N, C-alpha and C positions, 0 to 999 in steps of 0.2 A: 901560056899553057891553055889549051882548049878544053872545053867542058868534057869532051870525049875521052880525054886522058885522065880524068879525075876518078878516083874511087868514090863510091857513095859515101855520104856523110856518116861518120862513125865507124866505117868499115875497118879502117886501120886500127882504131882503138879496140874494137872487138877482137881482131886478130892478135893484138899485142897483150891485151889485159883479160880477155874473156868477156862474154856477153853481160854477165852480172856486174862486173866492175865498170864496164862501159855504159851502164845504165843505173849505177848505184844511186846517184842523187835524184834522178828522175823517179825511180821506184820509191825512194824515201819520201819524196814530195807527195806522190800520189797517196802513199799510206798516211801521211800527215793530214792531207786534205780530207781523206775519207774518215779518218779518226775524228776530226773536229765536226764534220758533218753528221756522223753517226751519234756523237754525243748529244747534239740538239734534236735528233730524230728519235732517240730512245723514249722520250716522254710521249710525243704524239703517236708514235707507232706501237709502242709496247707498254706504255704506262710506267716506265722507269724514269722518274723525274730527278735524275742526278743533276741535270742542268735544265733550268727553266729559261726560256727566251730564245734569242738567236744572236748572231754576231753583232747586232746593233746594241744589244743590252741583255745581260743574263745574270742569273744567280745560281752558283754552283754549290750543291749540298746545303742549300739554304743559308750559306755563310759567306761565300766569296762573291762579291758583286764585280762584274766586269762590264764596262761600257765603252763603246766605240767613241774615242775622243772627238772624232769628226762629227758624230751625232750630237755630242755634248756641246760642241762649239756652235753648231747650228741652233740648238736650243737657246743658247745664251744670246746670240744675235737676234733671235726671234722674240726675245724679251721674256723668256721663261727661265727661272733659276732652277736647275735640276735638283732633285732630292739629294740629301747628303750621301746616301748610299750610291747613287748614280755618279756623283762627283768623285767619290772615292774610287769607284770602278774605272772612271775615265783616267784618273791619275795613275792607277796601277798599270793600265794598258799603255798609256803614253810613255811612262818611264821604261817599261819593258821594251817597247819598240825603239825608243830613243837610244837605249843601250845596245840592243841586239842588232837592230837594223830595220828601219821603217818599212822598206819594201819586202822584207821577209814575209810580211802579211800577204803580199800579192802572190808570191810563189809557193808558200808553204801552208797557207790557211784559206785563202779566198776560194770558194767553190766555183767561181766563174773562170778561174785559171784553166782547169781542164777543158772548159767549153772553148775558150779562145785558142788553146793549144791544139784542140781537135780541128778547129777551123783552119789553123795554120798548116797542119799536117795534110788536110784535104786540099787546101790551096796549092801546096807543092805537088801533091799527087796528080792534080788536074792540070798542072803547068800553067796556072792562071797568071796574068800580068800583075805586077806589083800594085797597081791601082793608085788611087788618090792617097797622098800622104800629107796629112796636116802637119804643121810645124809642132815640134814636141812641146813648146811652151803653150800650145792651145789648151792643154789640160789644166794649166794654172788659170787661164781665163775662165774655163768651165768651173773650176773651184771657186773663183771669185763670184761668178754669176750665181752659183748655188747659195753661197752665203748671202748675197744681195737678195735673192729670191726669198730666203728664209726670213730676212729682216722685213721685207715688204709684205709678205704673206702672213707673217706671224706664226709660222709653223716650220717643222723640220722638212724642208722642201725636197731634199734628195730622197727621202723615204717614199715619196710618191711614185718614183720611177726606178729606185735602186734595184738593179738586176740580182744582187746578192739576196736581198730580202724577198724578191719575187720568186727566186729559185726555192727558198725555204717554204714559201707559201704553196708553191706548186707541188712540192714533195709531200706536204701535209694534206692538202685538199684535192690533189689529183689534177686531172686535166682541167684547165681553166685559163682565164685571161692572163694570169701571172706569167705563164710560160711565153707569152708574146714578147716580153722584154728580154728574156733569155735567148729566144730564137733570133730576135733582132740583133743582139750582140754577135751571135754566131754568123749570121748572114752578112753582117757588116764587115767582119774580119775575113770572111770567105770571098766575097765578091767586090767589096768597095775599097777596103784599105787593109793591106796585109799587116797584121799585128796592130791594127789601128786603134782598137778600143783601149787596151791596157797601156800601150805605148804613147798614145797621143791625146786621148779624150777623158779617160776615167778620172774624176776628181778625187776619188778615194785613194788611188795610187799616188796622185800628186800630193795629197795631204801627208800620206805616210812617208813619201820621199823627203818632204821637208822636215818631218819629225825625226827622221833618222840620218840627217845630214852629217852628224858627228858620231855616228854609232861605232861600236867596237868591231863587230864582225865584218871582215873584208875578204875578198879574193885577191890573191897576189900572183903575178906572173914571175915567180921566183927563178924559173929556169928559161927565161925568154930567149937566151942565147941558143937554146936547142930547138926553137921553133922552126918547123920545116915548111912553113907557108901553105899548109894544106887548106887553111881557111875554114876548117870545120867549126871552130869556136865562134866565128862570125856567123856561120850558117844557123847555129842553134840558139845563139844569144837573143833574147827578146829585146834587148837594148844594146845592140851591137856597137854603138858609138862609144860605150864606156870602156871597151877593150883596148882601143888604139893607143891611148896615152901610156898605159902600163906595158903593153906588149911591144910597141915600137919605140919606147923611150930610150934615151941615151943612158950610159952607165951611171951618170950622176943624177938621174931622174928616177923617182920611186917606181917600183914595179907594182905597187898597190893600186887596186881599182878603187878610187876614192869618190867617184861620182855617186850622188844620192839616187841616181836612176837605176843603179845596179840592184837587181832583185835577190842577189845571193842564191840563185837557183841551183848553182853548181853544175850546170850542163857543160860549161866550158871545161870543167875538170873531167867530166865523164868522157867527152869525145876526143880528148887530147892524148894521142898515143905516146908522145915524149914526156907526158906529165909536166907540162909547163906551168900549170896553175895549181893552186892549193888554197884551202881556207886558212886564214890567219886573223890577226887583229890589226887595228889601225896604227898601233905603236910598234909594229914589227919593223925594225930598222935595218934588216938585212938588205944589202945591196945586190943588184943583179946585173951582170954584164950585159951590154947591148948586143943585139943580134948582129952577127957579122954581115957586112955588106955583100950583096950578090952582084956579080957582073952580069951584063946582058946575055953573055954566052953561057952562063951557068944556070941551068933550069932549076926550079924548086924541086925538092925531092918528091913532091906529090906526083910529078910527071913519071918518074921511074917506078913508082908504086903500082901504076896501072898496067905495067907490063904483064 
């Protein structure tokens, strides 16, 4: 099927479900990201200190401590034992993401996600080449190097260049050097490597992926037999390799997406007109029939949709 016969990504879902349903999880993610960002900005901007700090470490209502466990780990390897409240905060966050899904942080909380999504959107609009694609395990090497640097330097090394913290500083202090790091991530994804930062390099995403390896929240291709090969789910998924085992599996193979790389962003659910995907839990034992084999003479239904 040639590209000319394809409908634009998400077009069929919009026609079948309506615009809101075809963008439901995208809109919810943006609302979630904005909500968390605004919580941290209420103090610096309006003097409402419900939350003090940032995503690295915070205190909510002067009672609830929350600490990025990746920051706490760097502190430990640097030779500094965090305060009790910081350790309690790290345990709370670690347990929450271990249960819900580690990389939920990447798609529902991280303020850099809209930056990289924006770069990907513009990359597609400009029709740029895929670019250099580091191996996906590169982020684990970066994670190891960050921990090694923290141990050698005796400090929390990642905070020196962390785009998330830099974005917070930029929003508080205005135009300044901090925005350089955010702009660098945007330009990297736009011109150098499509979806390169979050998918291949970011050590924070690597850490939370490891943390949520056995998490409960999962996406499942429960109706994979109804897949019409439109490929929209692959087009929007930031970690498209996680879809194949669940979608293309045999009847006796689980339709659950179990890879820790999955960010649980829900975009595959949004853009799928036949509603192949849904959110569920890792203990969902429902079986899903395999997709019927197509003959070479039988075109995928996406070809007929473009008529």
